[in-house]
C-alpha positions in Angstrom: -16.9 -4.3 -20.7 -16.0 -1.9 -17.9 -17.9 -1.5 -14.7 -17.1 1.6 -12.6 -17.9 2.1 -9.0 -17.0 5.3 -7.1 -17.6 5.6 -3.4 -16.9 9.0 -1.8 -16.5 8.7 2.0 -16.7 11.7 4.4 -13.6 13.8 4.8 -12.9 12.2 8.2 -13.1 8.7 6.9 -10.1 6.5 6.8 -10.3 5.4 3.2 -11.7 6.7 -0.1 -12.3 3.8 -2.5 -12.6 3.8 -6.3 -13.1 0.5 -8.0 -12.8 -0.4 -11.7 -13.8 -3.9 -12.7 -12.9 -5.1 -16.2 -14.0 -8.3 -17.9 -10.6 -9.9 -18.9 -11.7 -13.2 -20.3 -15.1 -14.7 -21.2 -15.6 -16.2 -17.8 -12.9 -14.4 -15.7 -13.5 -11.1 -13.9 -10.3 -9.1 -13.0 -10.5 -5.9 -11.0 -8.5 -2.7 -10.6 -9.0 -1.2 -7.2 -7.3 2.0 -5.8 -7.6 3.0 -2.2 -6.5 6.3 -0.7 -5.3 5.6 2.9 -4.6 8.2 5.6 -2.0 8.0 8.3 -4.6 7.0 10.9 -5.0 3.7 9.2 -1.7 2.5 10.6 -2.8 -0.3 12.9 -0.2 -0.7 15.6 2.8 1.6 15.3 3.6 5.3 15.2 1.7 7.3 12.6 3.6 8.5 9.5 3.8 12.2 8.9 1.9 14.2 6.2 4.0 15.0 3.2 2.0 17.6 1.4 2.2 18.5 -2.3 4.7 15.9 -3.3 4.0 12.5 -4.8 5.0 10.4 -7.8 3.3 11.2 -11.1 -0.3 9.9 -11.1 -0.4 9.4 -7.3 -0.9 13.0 -6.0 -1.3 15.2 -4.4 0.4 14.0 -1.3 2.4 11.1 0.2 3.6 9.8 3.6 6.8 10.6 5.4 8.2 8.2 8.0 7.4 8.7 11.7 9.3 11.3 13.8 10.1 8.6 16.4 9.7 4.9 16.6 8.6 2.9 13.5 5.6 2.9 11.2 3.8 0.4 9.1 0.7 -0.2 7.0 -0.8 -3.6 6.1 -2.9 -4.9 3.2 -4.0 -7.8 5.5 -6.7 -10.5 5.2 -9.5 -10.2 7.7 -7.6 -8.0 10.1 -6.2 -4.5 10.4 -9.0 -3.1 8.2 -9.1 -6.2 5.9 -7.5 -4.1 3.1 -6.4 -7.2 1.2 -10.1 -8.0 0.6 -10.8 -4.4 -0.2 -8.1 -4.5 -2.9 -9.0 -8.0 -4.2 -12.6 -8.7 -3.2 -12.9 -12.0 -5.0 -9.4 -13.3 -4.6 -8.0 -12.4 -1.2 -9.4 -15.5 0.5 -7.5 -17.9 -1.7 -4.5 -15.7 -2.7 -1.2 -17.5 -2.7 2.4 -16.3 -3.4 2.0 -18.0 -6.8 -0.9 -15.7 -7.6 1.4 -12.6 -7.4 2.5 -11.3 -10.8 4.3 -8.1 -9.6 4.8 -5.9 -6.5 6.0 -2.3 -6.8 6.1 0.9 -4.8 7.8 4.3 -4.8 10.1 5.8 -2.2 12.1 9.0 -1.9 15.1 9.2 0.3 15.9 12.8 1.4 19.4 14.2 1.7 21.0 12.8 4.9 19.3 9.4 4.8 21.8 6.9 6.2 22.9 4.1 3.9 20.7 1.0 4.0 17.6 2.7 5.2 14.3 3.0 3.4 10.7 1.9 3.6 10.5 -1.8 3.0 8.0 -4.4 1.9 7.3 -7.5 3.9 5.1 -10.4 2.8 3.6 -12.6 5.6 2.0 -16.0 4.8 -0.9 -17.5 6.7 -0.3 -20.0 9.4 -0.9 -23.6 8.3 0.5 -25.6 11.3 3.7 -26.4 9.4 6.9 -24.5 10.4 4.9 -21.4 11.4 6.9 -18.6 12.8 4.1 -17.3 15.1 0.6 -18.0 15.9 -0.7 -15.5 13.4 1.6 -16.0 10.5 3.6 -18.7 8.8 6.6 -17.1 7.0 7.9 -13.5 6.7 10.0 -12.3 3.9 11.5 -8.8 3.3 12.5 -7.0 0.1 16.0 -5.7 -0.5 15.4 -2.1 0.6 18.9 -1.9 1.9 20.1 -1.7 -1.7 18.3 1.6 -2.3 20.8 4.4 -2.8 19.1 7.2 -4.7 18.8 10.5 -2.9 16.2 13.2 -3.6 14.0 11.5 -6.3 11.0 9.3 -6.4 12.1 5.9 -7.5 9.9 2.9 -8.3 11.1 -0.5 -7.1 9.5 -3.5 -8.7 9.8 -7.3 -8.8 9.8 -6.8 -12.6 13.2 -5.3 -12.2 15.6 -5.7 -9.3 13.4 -6.3 -6.2 14.3 -9.5 -4.4 13.2 -11.1 -1.1 15.0 -12.8 1.8 14.1 -14.3 5.1 11.9 -17.1 6.3 12.8 -20.4 4.5 14.5 -18.5 1.7 18.2 -18.9 1.2 19.9 -15.6 0.2 18.1 -13.0 -2.0 15.3 -14.5 -4.2 13.5 -13.0 -7.2 9.7 -13.3 -7.1 9.9 -16.4 -9.4 12.5 -18.0 -7.2 10.4 -17.3 -4.1 7.4 -18.8 -5.8 9.3 -22.0 -6.6 10.0 -22.4 -2.8 6.9 -21.1 -1.0 4.5 -20.4 -3.9 1.6 -22.5 -2.5 1.5 -20.5 0.8 -1.5 -18.3 1.3 -0.9 -14.6 1.7 -1.7 -13.2 5.1 -0.6 -9.6 4.3 1.6 -7.4 2.2 3.0 -4.7 4.4 5.2 -1.6 4.2 7.3 -0.7 7.2 10.2 1.2 8.7 12.5 -0.1 11.5 12.0 0.5 15.2 15.8 0.7 15.7 16.0 3.8 13.5 13.8 5.8 16.0 12.1 7.7 13.3 12.7 7.9 9.5 12.5 10.9 7.2 12.0 9.0 3.9 8.8 9.1 1.9 6.5 6.4 0.4 3.7 6.2 -2.1 2.0 4.0 -4.6 2.1 0.4 -3.4 0.9 -1.7 -6.4 0.1 -5.4 -6.3 -0.6 -7.2 -9.6 -2.0 -10.7 -9.8 -1.7 -13.4 -12.4 -5.4 -13.0 -13.0 -5.0 -9.5 -14.2 -6.4 -7.9 -11.1 -4.5 -4.9 -9.7 -4.6 -3.3 -6.3 -3.1 0.2 -5.7 -2.6 1.9 -2.4 -2.3 5.7 -2.6 -0.8 7.0 0.6 -2.5 10.4 1.3 -2.1 13.1 3.9 -4.7 14.4 6.3 -6.0 17.7 4.8 -4.8 20.8 6.7 -7.5 22.7 8.7 -7.3 25.6 6.2 -8.1 23.2 3.3 -11.1 21.8 5.3 -12.3 25.3 5.9 -12.1 26.1 2.2 -14.1 23.0 1.4 -16.7 24.1 3.9 -16.8 27.7 2.4 -17.2 26.3 -1.1 -20.0 24.0 0.0 -21.9 26.8 1.7 -21.4 29.1 -1.3 -22.7 26.4 -3.6 -25.7 25.8 -1.4 -26.4 29.6 -1.4 -26.3 29.7 -5.2 -28.6 26.6 -5.4 -31.1 28.2 -3.1 -31.1 31.5 -5.1 -31.7 29.6 -8.3 -34.4 27.5 -6.7 -36.1 30.6 -5.5 
């Protein structure tokens, strides 16, 4: 059984949400949720730039380019910064642990001239539990091996199914998802974030298609979209007016 829900927000809204819910087992409901997020959903850093007309297959039409200066980020966080973790996983975010993650993947594209060791990265933050917390609002923070990305000029998908590893926090060296789960698997997920570095003072690389898959079968996809150009908005308005005029003529 498939249940489909489509919610179309106004053009100026931050997020357009499409939800597909599928009955995976007799008593278990898994969900597939895709959200389209605009640059103005970045919570606390520089806004990324629009990258029009270029995206990985299936994630069009646009994507994000890093900020012209400073750093940028976006968070799928629980009960903060838009609560997008709950949007992606409405029935599972509250109790989601590292062990619940089956795969994380995303696409990046590094343009010609990108310095070695620079790309958008993924960070996972755990919720504070009063034991070895790094800060008041999170417990541990681990970062993927973005510095190993070398491809230039192509959209490349990086995934924990292949060669994505994590380091930092209590982890020793680079850890696969399974290795990380054996160490901190019971920790609750505070947020899964994509970021660039403030020390780079801007970054020209592109990002799209953050995908989070859970052991339950639920999938959350973040489609990084651009703000429509004024001309596109005008065309939408003209089309709407024309459609209304046709409707009125037919009604008459």
